[in-house]
KOLZASE-515253 format. One line per 8 residues: their letters; for each residue x, y, z of N, C-alpha, C. Coordinates in steps of 0.1 Angstrom, whole numbers, plus 5000, padded with zeros to 4 digits. Each point is the difference from the previous one (the first is absolute). Layout:
N
A) X/Y/Z/X/Y/Z/X/Y/Z ~ ...
end
This chain:
408
MTDSSRSR) 1215/6646/7082/5012/4993/5003/4996/4985/5001 ~ 5007/4992/4992/4996/4985/5000/5006/4993/5012 ~ 4994/4988/5002/5004/4992/5011/5015/4996/4999 ~ 5005/4998/4988/5014/4996/4998/5009/5012/5004 ~ 4996/5012/4996/5009/5011/5004/5000/5003/5015 ~ 4988/4998/5006/5000/5001/5015/5009/4990/5007 ~ 5000/4988/4994/5008/4989/5006/5015/5003/4998 ~ 5003/5006/4989/5014/5004/4998/5005/5010/5009
KKVTGALP) 4991/5010/5004/5004/5010/5009/5000/4996/5015 ~ 4994/4989/5003/4999/4995/5013/5014/4994/5004 ~ 5006/5006/5010/5013/4995/5004/4999/4995/5014 ~ 5006/4988/5002/4999/4994/5014/5009/5008/5010 ~ 5011/5006/4995/5009/5008/5009/5011/4991/5006 ~ 5011/5006/5003/5011/4993/5006/4999/5000/5015 ~ 5008/4991/5007/5000/5000/5014/5006/5013/5005 ~ 4998/5004/5013/5006/5011/5006/5015/4999/4998
MAETRVEY) 5007/5012/4999/5014/5000/4996/5009/4992/5010 ~ 4998/5001/5013/5008/4993/5009/4999/4985/4998 ~ 4988/4995/4998/4998/4985/4998/5006/4996/4987 ~ 4998/5009/4990/5006/4996/4987/5015/4999/5000 ~ 5007/5009/5007/5014/4999/5001/5005/4988/5007 ~ 4993/4996/5011/5003/4988/5008/4998/4988/4991 ~ 4989/4999/4993/4998/4989/4991/5010/4999/4988 ~ 5004/5012/4995/5009/5000/4990/5014/4995/5004
ARLMRQGI) 5004/5003/5012/5012/4995/5006/5000/4985/5002 ~ 4988/4995/5004/4998/4986/5002/5002/4992/4986 ~ 4994/5006/4990/5000/4993/4987/5015/5001/4994 ~ 5007/5010/5003/5014/5001/4996/5008/4989/5007 ~ 4998/4998/5012/5007/4989/5008/4997/4986/4994 ~ 4988/4999/4994/4997/4987/4994/5006/4998/4986 ~ 5006/5011/4995/5007/4998/4987/4991/5004/4988 ~ 4989/5006/5003/4991/5004/4989/5005/5013/4994
SNAEACRM) 4999/5001/4986/5005/5012/4993/4992/5012/5004 ~ 5006/5011/4997/4994/5013/5003/4987/5002/4992 ~ 5001/4996/4987/4988/5002/4991/4988/4991/5005 ~ 5003/4988/5004/4989/4991/5005/4995/5005/5014 ~ 5009/5005/5009/4995/5005/5012/4992/5012/4999 ~ 5003/5009/4991/4993/5013/4997/4986/4996/4994 ~ 5000/4990/4991/4987/4996/4995/4991/4994/5010 ~ 5005/4992/5010/4992/4994/5010/4995/5011/5010
LKINRRTG) 5008/5010/5002/4996/5010/5010/4993/5013/4994 ~ 4999/5000/4987/4994/5011/4992/5007/5013/5003 ~ 5013/5000/4999/5008/5012/5001/5008/5002/4987 ~ 5004/5012/4998/5009/5003/4988/5013/4993/5002 ~ 5005/4995/4988/5013/4993/5001/5011/5009/5004 ~ 4999/5013/4997/5010/5010/5004/5000/5001/5015 ~ 4989/5000/5006/4999/5000/5015/5007/4989/5006 ~ 4998/4988/4994/5007/4988/5005/5015/5001/4999
MRWRHGRT) 5004/5005/4989/5015/5001/4998/5006/5010/5009 ~ 4992/5011/5003/5005/5010/5010/5001/4994/5014 ~ 4990/4992/5003/5000/4994/5014/5012/4990/5000 ~ 5003/4993/4989/5010/4990/5001/5014/5005/4998 ~ 5002/5010/4992/5014/5005/4997/5002/5015/5004 ~ 4990/5007/5003/5002/5014/5002/5001/5007/4986 ~ 5002/5013/5001/5000/5008/4987/5007/5013/5002 ~ 5005/5006/4989/5007/5013/5000/4992/5009/4990
IKNAHGRE) 4996/5012/5004/4993/5009/4992/5008/5012/4998 ~ 5002/5005/4988/5007/5012/4997/4990/5010/4994 ~ 5000/5012/5007/4990/5010/4996/5006/5009/4989 ~ 4993/5010/4996/5004/5009/4989/5013/5008/5003 ~ 5003/5002/5013/5012/5007/5004/5012/4991/5001 ~ 4998/4987/4997/5012/4991/5001/5002/4994/5014 ~ 4991/5003/5009/5002/4995/5014/4994/4986/5001 ~ 5007/4991/5007/4995/4986/5001/4993/4998/5014
TIYAPISK) 4990/4993/5000/4993/4995/5012/5000/4985/5000 ~ 5006/4994/5011/5001/4986/5000/4990/4994/5010 ~ 4993/4990/4995/4991/4993/5009/5005/4986/5002 ~ 5004/4996/5012/5005/4987/5003/4990/4989/4999 ~ 5004/4988/4998/4991/4989/5000/4992/4999/5013 ~ 4987/4997/5000/4993/4999/5012/4995/4986/5003 ~ 5003/4991/4991/4996/4986/5002/5011/4991/5005 ~ 5013/5004/4998/5011/4992/5004/5009/5007/5010
IAPPVISP) 5000/5013/5000/5009/5007/5009/4991/5006/5011 ~ 5004/4997/5013/4992/5006/5011/5002/5015/5001 ~ 4990/5007/5003/5001/5014/5002/5010/5004/5011 ~ 5006/5011/5000/5010/5004/5010/4993/5000/5014 ~ 5007/4996/5010/4995/5000/5014/5000/5015/5005 ~ 4988/5004/5004/4999/5014/5006/4993/4999/5013 ~ 4999/5010/5007/4994/5001/5013/4985/4997/4999 ~ 4995/4992/5010/4985/4997/4999/4992/5012/5001
RYLSEDER) 5005/5012/5005/4992/5012/5001/4996/5005/4986 ~ 5008/4996/4990/4996/5004/4986/4992/4990/4993 ~ 4991/5004/4991/4992/4991/4992/5009/4992/4991 ~ 4997/4988/4999/5007/4991/4990/4993/5000/4987 ~ 5007/4994/4990/4994/4999/4987/4988/4991/5000 ~ 5000/4989/5008/4988/4991/5001/4988/5008/5006 ~ 5003/5008/5010/4989/5008/5005/4994/5010/4990 ~ 5009/5005/4992/4995/5010/4989/4992/4992/4990
VQIADALQ) 5004/4988/4997/4991/4992/4991/4987/4997/5006 ~ 4999/4997/5013/4987/4998/5006/4992/5013/5001 ~ 5007/5011/5001/4992/5013/5000/4994/5002/4986 ~ 5008/4997/4990/4995/5002/4986/4988/4991/4998 ~ 5001/4987/5004/4989/4991/4998/4987/5005/5008 ~ 5002/5004/5012/4989/5004/5008/4993/5013/4994 ~ 5008/5009/4995/4994/5012/4994/4992/4996/4987 ~ 5005/4990/4993/4993/4996/4988/4986/4994/5003
FGTSLRGI) 4999/4993/5012/4988/4995/5004/4991/5010/5008 ~ 5005/5012/5002/4992/5011/5006/5001/5000/5015 ~ 5010/4993/5006/5001/5000/5014/5004/5014/5005 ~ 4995/5004/5011/5003/5013/5006/5014/5000/5005 ~ 5006/5012/5002/5013/5001/5006/5001/4995/5014 ~ 4990/5002/5008/5000/4995/5013/4999/4984/5000 ~ 4992/4995/4991/4999/4985/4998/5014/4994/4997 ~ 5007/5007/4991/5013/4996/4996/5010/5000/5012
AVALGRSP) 4999/5011/5007/5009/5001/5012/4997/4989/5010 ~ 4988/4997/5002/4997/4989/5010/5005/4987/4995 ~ 4999/4997/4986/5005/4987/4995/5015/4999/5001 ~ 5007/5011/4998/5014/5000/5000/5006/5003/5014 ~ 4992/5003/5010/5005/5004/5013/5008/5013/5000 ~ 4995/5009/4992/5007/5013/4999/4990/5011/5005 ~ 5006/5012/5002/4992/5011/5003/4993/5005/4988 ~ 4987/5005/5001/4993/5005/4988/5008/5012/4994
STISREVR) 5007/5008/5008/5007/5011/4995/5012/4995/4991 ~ 5006/4989/5004/5011/4994/4992/4995/4996/4986 ~ 4988/4994/4999/4995/4996/4987/4996/5012/4992 ~ 4993/5010/5007/4996/5012/4993/5012/5007/4994 ~ 5011/5002/5008/5012/5006/4996/5007/4993/4988 ~ 5000/4987/5001/5006/4991/4990/4993/5002/4986 ~ 4986/5000/5001/4993/5001/4987/5002/5014/4994 ~ 4999/5010/5009/5001/5014/4995/5014/5003/4995
RNRSPRSK) 5011/4995/5006/5013/5004/4996/5005/4992/4988 ~ 4996/4987/4999/5007/4991/4990/4991/4996/4989 ~ 4988/5006/4998/4992/4997/4989/5006/5007/4987 ~ 4995/4996/4989/5005/5007/4988/4996/5014/4999 ~ 5009/5009/4998/4996/5014/4999/4991/5004/4989 ~ 5000/4992/4989/4991/5003/4989/4987/4993/5001 ~ 5000/4987/5001/4987/4993/5000/4994/4999/5014 ~ 5007/5004/5010/4996/4999/5014/4996/4986/5004
RYAPRAAQ) 5005/4990/4992/4998/4986/5003/5011/4995/5009 ~ 4997/4991/5009/5010/4995/5009/5005/4987/4994 ~ 5013/5000/4996/5006/4988/4994/5011/4995/5010 ~ 5000/4988/5005/5010/4996/5010/5014/5001/4996 ~ 5003/4996/4988/5014/5000/4995/5005/5014/5000 ~ 4993/5009/4994/5004/5014/4999/5000/5006/5014 ~ 4991/4996/5009/5000/5005/5013/5013/4996/5008 ~ 5004/4988/4997/5013/4995/5007/5012/5008/4995
TFANAARK) 5000/5003/4987/5010/5008/4994/5001/5014/5006 ~ 4988/5006/5001/4999/5014/5006/5005/4999/5015 ~ 4996/4990/5007/5004/4999/5014/5015/4998/5002 ~ 5006/4991/4991/5014/4998/5001/5008/5013/4997 ~ 4995/5008/4990/5007/5012/4997/4999/5010/5012 ~ 4988/5000/5006/4998/5010/5011/5008/4996/5012 ~ 5003/4986/5002/5007/4996/5012/5015/5004/4999 ~ 5005/5001/4988/5014/5004/4999/5002/5015/5004
RPRPGKIA) 5008/5002/5010/5003/5013/5004/5015/5002/5000 ~ 5005/5003/4988/5015/5001/4999/5005/5012/5008 ~ 5011/4998/5006/5006/5011/5008/5014/5000/4998 ~ 5007/5011/5002/5014/5001/4998/5008/4991/5010 ~ 5011/4995/4996/5008/4991/5009/5006/5007/5011 ~ 5004/4993/5010/5006/5006/5012/5013/5008/4997 ~ 5008/4995/4991/5012/5006/4996/4997/5013/4993 ~ 4990/5000/4991/4996/5012/4992/4995/5012/5009
TSTPLREA) 4994/4997/5011/4994/5010/5009/5010/5005/5011 ~ 5011/4993/5002/5009/5004/5011/5014/5004/4994 ~ 5003/5013/5000/5013/5005/4995/5011/4995/5008 ~ 5000/5000/5014/5011/4995/5007/5003/4985/4998 ~ 4989/4992/4998/5002/4986/4998/5006/4998/4986 ~ 4995/5007/4990/5005/4999/4987/5015/5004/4999 ~ 5004/5010/5007/5014/5005/5000/5009/4990/5007 ~ 4995/4994/5010/5008/4990/5007/5003/4987/4991
IQKLLTEQ) 4989/4996/4993/5002/4989/4991/5009/5003/4988 ~ 4999/5012/4995/5009/5004/4989/5014/5001/5004 ~ 5003/5004/5012/5013/5001/5005/5007/4987/5001 ~ 4993/4990/5005/5006/4986/5001/5000/4994/4986 ~ 4991/5003/4991/5001/4994/4987/5012/5005/4992 ~ 5004/5013/5002/5012/5005/4994/5012/4993/5005 ~ 4999/4994/5012/5011/4992/5006/5000/4986/4995 ~ 4992/4997/4990/4998/4986/4994/4995/4990/5011
WSPRQISY) 4992/5005/5009/4994/4990/5009/4988/4994/4994 ~ 4997/4988/5003/4988/4993/4994/4988/5005/5008 ~ 4987/4999/4994/4988/5003/5007/4998/4993/5013 ~ 5004/4987/5001/4999/4993/5012/5009/5005/5011 ~ 5012/5004/4996/5009/5006/5010/4995/5014/5005 ~ 4995/5007/4990/4994/5013/5004/4988/4999/5009 ~ 4992/4990/4998/4988/4998/5009/5005/4997/5014 ~ 5010/4992/5001/5005/4996/5014/5006/5013/5006
QLSKDFPG) 5008/5007/4992/5007/5012/5006/4990/5011/5005 ~ 4989/5001/4992/4990/5010/5004/4994/4996/5014 ~ 4997/4987/5001/4994/4996/5013/5010/5002/5012 ~ 5013/4999/4996/5010/5002/5011/5003/5015/5003 ~ 4999/5008/4989/5003/5015/5002/4988/5007/5006 ~ 4988/4995/4997/4988/5007/5005/4991/4991/5008 ~ 5004/4995/5011/4992/4991/5009/4988/5008/5005 ~ 4988/4993/5000/4988/5006/5005/4994/5010/4991
RPEMQVVH) 5005/5001/4988/4994/5010/4990/4996/4992/4987 ~ 4988/4995/5000/4996/4992/4989/4999/5008/4987 ~ 4998/5013/5001/4999/5008/4988/5013/5001/4993 ~ 5012/4996/5006/5013/5000/4994/5005/4986/4997 ~ 4991/4990/5000/5003/4986/4997/4992/4994/4989 ~ 5006/4993/4991/4993/4993/4990/5006/4986/4997 ~ 4993/4991/4995/5005/4987/4996/5007/5002/4987 ~ 5009/4990/4997/5008/5002/4988/4992/4999/4987
ESIYQALY) 4988/4993/5000/4992/4999/4988/4994/5014/4997 ~ 4998/5008/5010/4995/5014/4997/5010/5008/4993 ~ 5013/4998/5003/5011/5007/4993/5001/4996/4986 ~ 4999/4986/4997/5000/4995/4987/4989/5006/4992 ~ 4988/5001/5005/4988/5005/4993/5002/5015/4997 ~ 5006/5007/5009/5002/5014/4998/5011/5003/4989 ~ 5009/4990/4998/5009/5001/4989/4995/4996/4987 ~ 4992/4989/5000/4994/4995/4987/4988/5007/4996
SPQKHGLT) 4992/5007/5009/4988/5007/4997/5001/5014/5006 ~ 5009/5008/4996/5003/5013/5006/4988/5010/5000 ~ 4991/4998/4989/4989/5009/4999/4990/4998/5011 ~ 5000/4988/5007/4991/4997/5011/5006/5002/5014 ~ 5013/4996/5001/5006/4998/5013/5012/5009/5003 ~ 5004/5009/4992/5008/5011/5005/5014/5001/4995 ~ 5008/4989/4998/5014/5001/4996/5000/5002/4985 ~ 5012/5005/4995/5002/5001/4985/5005/4988/4994
REMTRHLR) 4997/4997/4988/5005/4988/4993/5015/5001/4999 ~ 5006/5012/5000/5015/5000/4998/5007/4994/5012 ~ 4993/4999/5012/5006/4994/5011/5003/4986/4999 ~ 4993/4993/4990/5002/4986/4998/5015/4997/4996 ~ 5007/5009/4995/5014/4998/4997/5009/4997/5012 ~ 4994/5003/5012/5008/4997/5012/4997/4986/5005 ~ 4990/4993/4994/4998/4986/5004/5011/4991/4995 ~ 5001/4988/5005/5011/4991/4996/4999/4997/4985
TGRRGRLP) 4988/4997/4995/4998/4997/4986/4999/5012/4991 ~ 4995/5011/5006/4998/5012/4991/4988/4999/4992 ~ 4991/4990/5002/4988/4998/4992/4990/5010/5004 ~ 4992/5004/4990/4989/5010/5003/4986/4993/5001 ~ 5000/4987/5001/4988/4992/5002/5003/4986/5004 ~ 4990/4992/5004/5002/4987/5003/5002/4991/4988 ~ 5007/4989/5001/5001/4990/4990/4994/4987/5005 ~ 4993/4993/4990/4994/4987/5004/5011/4990/5004
RRSSTARR) 4997/4991/5009/5009/4990/5004/5003/4990/4989 ~ 5012/4997/4998/5004/4991/4989/5012/4993/5004 ~ 5002/4988/4994/5012/4992/5003/5012/5007/4993 ~ 5012/5000/5007/5012/5005/4994/5005/4991/4989 ~ 5008/5006/4991/5006/4992/4989/5012/4992/5006 ~ 5000/4987/4998/5011/4992/5005/5012/5002/4992 ~ 5012/5001/5007/5012/5002/4993/5007/4986/4997 ~ 5008/5000/4990/5006/4988/4996/5011/4996/5010
SRFSGPLL) 5001/4988/5005/5010/4996/5009/5014/5000/4993 ~ 5009/5007/5006/5014/5001/4994/5010/4993/5008 ~ 4998/4997/5013/5010/4995/5008/4994/4993/5012 ~ 5006/4990/5005/4995/4993/5012/5011/4995/5009 ~ 4999/5002/5013/5010/4995/5010/4992/4993/5011 ~ 5006/5000/5012/4993/4994/5011/4986/5007/5003 ~ 4990/4992/5000/4986/5005/5001/4996/5002/5015 ~ 4988/5005/5002/4996/5004/5014/4998/4988/5009
DQRPAEVD) 4998/4988/4994/4998/4988/5009/5013/4996/5007 ~ 5011/5006/4996/5013/4998/5007/5003/5011/5009 ~ 4992/5010/5001/5002/5012/5009/4996/4996/5014 ~ 5008/5005/5010/4996/4997/5014/4986/5004/5004 ~ 4993/4992/5008/4986/5002/5004/4998/5014/5007 ~ 5011/5004/5007/4999/5012/5008/4997/5013/4991 ~ 5003/4999/4987/4998/5011/4992/4986/5003/4998 ~ 4991/4990/5000/4986/5002/4996/4992/5008/5011
NRVVPGHW) 5004/4999/5013/4992/5006/5010/5004/5015/5003 ~ 5010/5004/4993/5005/5014/5001/5002/5005/5015 ~ 5005/4991/5008/5003/5003/5014/5015/5002/5001 ~ 5008/4992/4994/5014/5001/5001/5005/5010/4989 ~ 5007/5011/5004/5005/5009/4990/5012/4995/4993 ~ 5003/5007/4989/5012/4997/4992/4998/4993/4987 ~ 4987/4997/4997/4997/4993/4987/4995/5011/4990 ~ 5006/5001/4989/4997/5010/4990/4994/4995/4987
EGDLVCGA) 4992/5009/4994/4995/4998/4986/5006/5010/4991 ~ 5004/4995/4988/5006/5010/4991/4995/4999/4986 ~ 5002/5010/4992/4996/5001/4986/5007/5012/4993 ~ 4997/5001/4987/5005/5012/4993/4988/5008/4996 ~ 5001/5013/5001/4991/5010/4994/5007/5005/4988 ~ 4994/4998/4988/5007/5003/4987/4995/5013/4995 ~ 5008/5007/4992/4996/5013/4993/4996/4997/4986 ~ 5001/5011/4992/4995/4999/4986/5009/4990/4992
FNRSAIAT) 4992/4991/4993/5006/4990/4991/5010/4991/5008 ~ 4998/4999/5013/5009/4991/5008/5014/5004/4999 ~ 5003/5012/4998/5014/5004/4998/5006/5006/5013 ~ 4992/5001/5010/5004/5005/5013/4992/4992/5011 ~ 5006/5000/5012/4993/4992/5011/5005/5005/5013 ~ 4991/4997/5010/5003/5002/5014/4997/4987/5008 ~ 5009/4995/5008/4997/4988/5008/4993/5004/5013 ~ 4989/4993/5003/4992/5003/5012/5001/4988/5009
LVERTTGF) 5002/5003/5013/5001/4990/5010/4990/5004/5012 ~ 4992/4991/5004/4990/5002/5010/5001/4989/5011 ~ 5002/5005/5012/5001/4990/5012/4986/4996/5003 ~ 4997/4987/5001/4987/4994/5001/4993/5004/5014 ~ 5008/5000/5010/4994/5002/5014/4996/5015/5002 ~ 5009/5009/4996/4998/5014/5003/4994/5008/4988 ~ 5002/4995/4988/4996/5007/4988/5011/5011/4996 ~ 5011/4999/5006/5011/5010/4997/5005/4999/4986
LLLVHLGG) 5002/5011/4993/5004/5000/4986/5014/5005/4998 ~ 5008/4993/4992/5013/5005/4995/4999/5001/4985 ~ 5005/5011/4995/5001/5002/4985/5015/5000/4997 ~ 5003/4991/4990/5014/4998/4996/5003/5006/4987 ~ 5009/5009/4999/5004/5006/4987/5009/4990/4993 ~ 4997/4998/4987/5007/4990/4992/5010/5006/4990 ~ 5001/5013/5000/5010/5006/4992/4998/4999/4985 ~ 4987/4999/4996/4998/5000/4985/4999/4985/4995
KHDAVTVR) 5003/4990/5008/5000/4986/4995/4991/4992/5009 ~ 4995/4989/4994/4992/4991/5009/5002/4986/4995 ~ 5013/4997/4997/5003/4986/4997/5003/4992/5012 ~ 5002/4987/4999/5001/4991/5012/5012/5004/5009 ~ 5011/5004/4994/5012/5004/5007/4998/5012/5008 ~ 4994/5010/4994/4997/5013/5007/4990/4999/5011 ~ 4990/4992/4997/4990/4998/5011/5006/4993/5012 ~ 5008/4990/4997/5006/4992/5011/5009/5009/5008
ERVGTALA) 5008/5008/4994/5009/5009/5007/4993/5011/5008 ~ 4991/5007/4993/4993/5011/5007/4991/4996/5011 ~ 4992/4990/4997/4991/4995/5011/5007/4994/5011 ~ 5011/4993/4997/5008/4994/5011/5006/5011/5009 ~ 5005/5011/4994/5006/5011/5007/4990/5007/5009 ~ 4987/5001/4995/4990/5007/5008/4996/4992/5012 ~ 4999/4986/4998/4996/4992/5012/5012/4997/5009 ~ 5012/5001/4995/5012/4997/5009/5001/5011/5011
ALPAHLRK) 4994/5012/4997/5001/5011/5010/4991/4998/5012 ~ 4992/4990/5000/4990/4998/5010/5006/4990/5011 ~ 4995/5000/5012/5004/4990/5010/4998/4986/4995 ~ 5007/4991/5006/4999/4986/4995/4986/4994/5003 ~ 4993/5004/5011/4987/4995/5003/4989/5005/4990 ~ 5004/5010/4992/4990/5005/4990/5004/4996/4986 ~ 5008/4989/4999/5004/4995/4986/4999/4985/5000 ~ 4987/4995/4999/4998/4986/5001/4996/4993/4987
SLTWDQGS) 4992/5007/4992/4996/4994/4987/4995/5011/4991 ~ 5000/4997/4987/4995/5009/4989/4991/4992/4991 ~ 4988/5005/4998/4991/4994/4990/4999/5008/4988 ~ 5001/4994/4988/5001/5007/4988/4989/4994/4990 ~ 4997/5007/4989/4991/4995/4990/5008/4991/4990 ~ 4995/4998/4989/5006/4991/4990/5009/5008/4991 ~ 5005/5011/5004/5008/5009/4991/5014/4994/4999 ~ 5006/5001/4988/5014/4995/4998/5010/5009/5006
EMAEYLQF) 4996/5012/5005/5010/5009/5006/5006/4994/5013 ~ 4993/4989/5005/5006/4994/5012/5005/4986/4996 ~ 5005/4999/4988/5006/4987/4996/5012/4996/5008 ~ 5007/5009/5005/5012/4997/5008/4997/4999/5015 ~ 4989/4994/5003/4996/4999/5014/5009/4991/5008 ~ 5007/4991/4994/5009/4992/5008/5012/5008/5004 ~ 5006/5008/4991/5011/5009/5003/4995/5011/5010 ~ 4988/5004/4999/4994/5010/5010/5000/4994/5014
KEDTTIPV) 4996/4987/5001/5000/4993/5013/5014/4999/5005 ~ 5009/4997/4992/5014/4998/5004/5006/5013/5005 ~ 4996/5011/4994/5006/5013/5004/4993/5006/5012 ~ 4987/4997/5002/4992/5007/5011/4995/4990/5010 ~ 5001/4987/4998/4995/4990/5009/4984/5000/5000 ~ 4994/5007/4991/4986/5002/4999/4994/4990/4990 ~ 4992/4990/5003/4994/4991/4990/4989/5007/4992 ~ 4999/4997/4988/4990/5006/4991/4989/4989/4996
YFCDPHSP) 4988/5004/5001/4989/4991/4996/4991/5007/4990 ~ 4995/4992/4991/4993/5005/4988/4985/4996/5001 ~ 4991/5010/4996/4986/4997/4999/4997/4990/4989 ~ 4988/4994/5001/4995/4992/4989/4998/5009/4987 ~ 5001/4994/4989/4997/5008/4987/4986/5007/5001 ~ 5000/5012/4996/4987/5008/4999/4993/5001/5013 ~ 5007/5001/5011/4994/5001/5013/5005/5012/5008 ~ 4998/5012/4995/5005/5012/5007/4995/5001/5014
WQRGSNEN) 4988/4994/5003/4994/5002/5014/5009/4993/5010 ~ 5009/4992/4996/5009/4993/5010/5010/5010/5005 ~ 5001/5011/4994/5008/5011/5006/4992/5012/5000 ~ 4989/4999/5008/4989/5011/5000/5005/5013/5006 ~ 5009/4999/5010/5005/5013/5006/5008/5008/4990 ~ 5008/4993/4992/5008/5007/4990/4992/5005/4989 ~ 4990/4992/4995/4992/5005/4989/4992/5012/5004 ~ 4995/5000/5013/4992/5012/5004/5009/5012/5001
TNGLIRQF) 5012/4998/5005/5009/5011/5002/5005/5005/4986 ~ 5001/4992/4990/5004/5004/4987/4989/5010/4994 ~ 4987/4997/5004/4990/5009/4996/5002/5014/5006 ~ 5004/5000/5013/5003/5013/5007/5011/5007/4993 ~ 5010/4993/4996/5012/5006/4993/4996/5006/4987 ~ 4991/4994/4993/4996/5005/4987/4993/5014/5001 ~ 4996/5004/5012/4995/5013/5002/5011/5011/4998 ~ 5012/4996/5003/5011/5009/4999/5008/4998/4987
FPKGTNLN) 5000/4987/4995/5007/4997/4988/4990/4993/4990 ~ 4992/5008/4993/4989/4994/4991/5006/4992/4989 ~ 4992/4991/4995/5004/4992/4989/5004/5008/4988 ~ 5010/4996/4992/5004/5008/4989/5010/5010/5002 ~ 5005/5002/5013/5010/5010/5002/5014/4993/5000 ~ 5010/5009/4999/5014/4995/5000/5005/5000/5015 ~ 5001/4989/5006/5004/4999/5014/5015/5003/5002 ~ 5008/5000/4989/5014/5003/5002/5002/5015/5004
LHSPEQLA) 4990/5008/4999/5002/5014/5003/4999/5003/5015 ~ 4997/4990/5008/4998/5002/5014/5013/4994/5007 ~ 5005/5009/5009/5012/4996/5007/4997/4992/5012 ~ 5010/4993/5006/4998/4992/5012/4994/5009/5012 ~ 5004/5013/5000/4994/5008/5011/4985/5002/4998 ~ 4996/5002/4987/4986/5001/4997/4992/4988/5004 ~ 5006/4988/4997/4994/4987/5003/4998/4999/5016 ~ 5010/5004/5007/5000/4999/5014/4989/5009/5006
EVAAKINA) 4999/5012/4994/4989/5009/5004/4986/4995/4998 ~ 4998/4993/4988/4987/4994/4998/4997/4989/5009 ~ 5010/4991/5003/4999/4989/5009/4996/5005/5014 ~ 5007/5011/5004/4997/5006/5014/4986/5005/5000 ~ 4996/5006/4990/4986/5006/4999/4990/4988/5002 ~ 5002/4989/4993/4990/4989/5000/5001/4993/5014 ~ 5012/4999/5005/5002/4993/5013/4994/5009/5012 ~ 4998/5013/4998/4995/5008/5010/4984/5001/5000
RPRESRNW) 4994/4994/4990/4985/5000/5000/4994/4990/5010 ~ 4989/5004/5005/4993/4990/5009/4995/4988/4992 ~ 5001/4988/5005/4996/4988/4993/4989/4993/5007 ~ 4989/4998/4994/4989/4993/5006/5004/4986/5005 ~ 5008/4993/4992/5004/4986/5003/5010/5000/5012 ~ 5005/5011/5004/5009/5001/5012/4993/5009/5011 ~ 4987/4999/5001/4993/5007/5010/5002/5015/4999 ~ 5001/5005/4988/5001/5014/4996/5013/5006/5006
EPSQTHFD) 5010/4992/5001/5013/5005/5003/5009/5000/4988 ~ 5009/5009/4998/5009/5000/4989/5009/4988/5000 ~ 5003/4995/4988/5010/4989/4999/5013/5003/5006 ~ 5004/5013/4999/5013/5004/5006/5001/4997/5015 ~ 4988/5003/5006/5000/4998/5015/5002/4985/5003 ~ 4993/4991/4993/5001/4986/5003/5014/4995/4996 ~ 5006/5005/4990/5013/4995/4996/5010/5004/5010 ~ 4999/5013/5005/5010/5004/5010/5000/4992/5012
RRKEIAHI) 4988/4996/5004/4999/4991/5012/5007/4987/4998 ~ 4998/4994/4988/5007/4987/4997/5015/5002/4999 ~ 5004/5012/4995/5014/5002/4998/5007/5002/5013 ~ 4993/5005/5010/5006/5003/5013/5003/4987/5008 ~ 4994/4989/4996/5002/4987/5006/5015/4997/5000 ~ 5007/5003/4989/5014/4997/4999/5009/5007/5011 ~ 4995/5011/5005/5008/5007/5010/4996/4997/5015 ~ 4990/4991/5001/4996/4996/5014/5009/4989/5006
end
């Protein structure tokens, strides 16, 4: 063997892995490219790319294994009683230098049995070599202990939830009612998020996916947050800056928010009225029409049946169905105020309640098929639900209290 061949085989070797990774991260912060950093540290460019960006591996069975970036994203915070990825890197470096397990344990401040167990459990099953990245993956997989959800393992709890779901109660309302019906029994109480998870992931948490049709939206999964599509402004009258200041604090009763819930192709509609203080709902049958004259007459008749102290103002959106607001005020003495264009949150109580109503009258249905008696039944059902915004009391209870003031 010549001197030149021996010189070619002589390799200076790279820094220990822990030091190399720290140095790699420092070079990245300085703006040095991956190729240049890998050349300086004598590591493979693919290793540098994995440290910087992570990687996804697909095996022969089509299963994917995802390795998160380790140079820019901090590892998940776990209990100090578990070995961290940095400690596993130090273990691998120490083993490479021939350090004993007891010596490694002293350096890390761990028990020798912890190090022994770590090396035995998480080394490669084929090569018997301890690789820190693979060991971290093995440890993460072993730490996961999936267990069936609380709803899946309790038949009485599941039946109680299903019963209230069939009554079109929301998960939040059900959660409150369970704590009220079963005080001192934590096994019969769950938070509303657990109910949503049981509906959206029935294979893990117990409820059937068909039960999602009892939710307000009827969706079978979550949707990402997104901005709503703004509607074209069709009509404008007195805006909210002209409305009395007492309306905003929701203390004085008698201020209403109104809107139309439309059916298929906008050929049918129901007028919805919500009192801001109590959340009380009135559904107004429009007799198959929803023009300005019909809305003025039907809504005016519905509000005229209330005591005078519960008829102080009406807030509407930019819909042209309230174009005769001046005649409405003359007939009922109730002033009408309009929201700003494309600002439905300015009548938030009404918008929220319209979502509740859609649970009974889905989009695309013919609303003319429902009689005034059916509308009154739906309104009574919604008004009887416990409301979190009213300290879990039904809107009907609050409204009755306000209504009795007229008789005192």
